[in-house]
N, C-alpha and C positions, 0 to 999 in steps of 0.2 A: 567440509563434507555435508552433503544434503541430509536433512533430517528424515527419519522414516515416517511416512504418513500412516495414520490410523487406517485400518481396513475400511473400505468403502464399497457400496454396491457396484456391480458391474456398470461400466460406462453406458449411459443412455446414448441413443443415436445422436442427440444434440451435442452431448459432451464430446463424443468421438469426432463429430464434425468440427468442433472448435479446435480440438487438438491437431487435427489434420490441417486446418486452415492456418494455424499459427506457423507451421513450418518450423524454422529455426528461431522464431521470435519467442521471447519470454513474456510473462505477465509480471508487471512490477506494481506493487501496492505502495502508494505514497500517502502522506497525511501526517497530522500531528501525533505526538505521543498519546497513547491511551485510546486511540480510535479502533484498535483491534486488528492491526495489520498482520501480526503474527498469527493470531487465533484464526482469523478468516483465511489467511494465506495457507495455513496447513490444511484446512478443510477443502479449500478450492483446489489445491494440488492433489489431494486424494481423489477428488471427484474427476479431475482431468487426467489422472495417472501421470503426473509430472513430478519431478523432484521439487522439494521445497528448501529454500535457503532463507535464513534470517540474517540479513547483512550485519546487524550488530554482533551476533554470535560469531560470524566469520571474522569480523574485525578484531574481536577479543582473542580469537584463536591465533590470528596472524601476529598480533602484538604481544601475546603472552601476558596480558593484563586486562583488567576490567575497563570498561569505558569511563566510569568515574575516575579511575586511577590515571587513565590516559589524559583526561582533561586536567587533572591536578598536576601531573608531572610535566606535561608538554604543552597544554593549552589547546584551545579549540582549533586554530588554523592547522596545527599538526594533525589533530584528529581528522579534520576534513580532508586533508591530503590522503591519509590512509584509507578513509571511507571511499573516496573517489576511485582509488586503485582497486579496492576490493570489489566494488560494484562493477567496474569495467571487466574484471576477471570473471565474475559471475555471468555477466551478459555474454561474454565470449564463450562460455562453457556449453551453450546450447539451451534449448527450451527448458524453462523451469518457472516456478512461481517464486518471486523474490519479495520479501518484506523489507522495506528500507527504514532507516531512522527518520525522525521528523524533519531534520534539516537537509537530508541528502539531496532531495529534489530541488530545494529552494536556494541552497547556498552555492552551488557550483553549476554554471552554465554548461560546462563540459559534460557533467553527469546527465543533465537534462537532454543534451543532444544525443548522447549515447542511448539513453532510454528511448528517445523518439525514433532512433535509427534501428534499434534492435529489440523493441518490446512494445507491448500495449500497456499503457499506464492506467491505473485505476486510483482515483483519489477517494479515500474513505473520509468523508466529511462529517465533522461533529462540532457542536457549539461548545463554548467555553464551560458551561455548567456540566455537560456530559463528560468532558475531558477531566475536569477537576474531580468529579466524583470517582472516576476510575483511577486517577494517579495519586490522590492525596495521601494514600496509605503507603506509598512506595518511596524509598529513599535513594533509589538508583537513577535519578533523573538529574544530571549535572546542571542543566539550564534552569531547574526549579529550585536550586539551592540559594534562594533569595529570601529577603524578609517578607515579601508579599507574593507567594507563588501564583495566586489568582490573577493579580495584575500582570505578572510575567506571562502567563498563558494568554491573556487578552492581547498583550503587546505582540507576542509571537504570532497569534492568529491574524492580527491586523496586517503584519508585515508579510506573512507567508501565503495567505489565502489567494491574493492576486496571482501568485506563481502556481499554486496548486491547481487553479482554474484552467491551466493549460494542459492538464492531463487529458488523456483520450476519453476517459469515462469518469463519472462521478456517482458514487453510491453513498447514501446517507447512513452513517453509523448511528444507531439508536438502540434503545432498550427493547429489542425484539430477539427471538431465538436466532442464534448464530446461523443456523441452516437457512433461515429466510434471507439473511444478507448474502450468503453464498449463492442461493438461487437467483437473487437479483444480479449478482456478478456474472453468473452463467448466462442469464438472459441478455444482459447488456453486451457481453463479449460476443455472443452469437450474432447480435445485431451488427456489431462493429466489424468482425472479421469474416463473417459468413454472408452478411447482407440479408439475414433472415431475422426479423424482429418477432420475438415471442410475445405472448399476451402482456407481460409486465412492461416490456419496452414499448409496445404499441400504446398502452395506456399512459406511460410516462411521456411519450411524445406529445400526446394531447394535453396533458396537464401542465407540462413545463411551459407551454405557450401562454398559460393563464396565470393563476395565482401561485402555483407550486406543484409539487408532485407527492402523491400519497405513497408511492412505492420507493421513492428515494433514488431514482435513476435519471441521469442525464448524460447525453453523448455530445462530446465536442465535435463539431463538423470538421 
């Protein structure tokens, strides 16, 4: 079931334009654990008047058990099989904002292909220090149940970032107000699906070609 979005102001013309341009496509947020996919996804869905789904919540509902328990009882390959089925179902259900688990986009080519075909993907990118600061107090991350979680995060980042880079859009997740990240997602989506780059996307295009970007937006051609 989709989560209820918090009340949001009436759609701006730009947000309504994005929703119309998406058609039957969804917006899928990808990236490492702790980058804010669920938090940003809920706010983005509210702004665009779309349903929001957290794929991990949907997996737990379908399995009748928590993700740590699925890993413990059945192992990661079993979990990935179920994750792929759940994401396929969500993508088939119509336009929505979908937050995925950290390995959903990287571990299964079939899932990446479905997302390419039926959605616009946004990689919320963060460095290892930001991720560790956000997840170190949580015990519900099966892949971090190791003797050295920081080393595990660095290893996962090294393996996954080349795949995350194939997402349609990249937004830098950092310690700024959540609504600023949502604004950057909106601006980048408008540039991608409507062909209209707002001021954030225009500035990003200029800065990406040099040393970096102050707004944290980049668009995959």
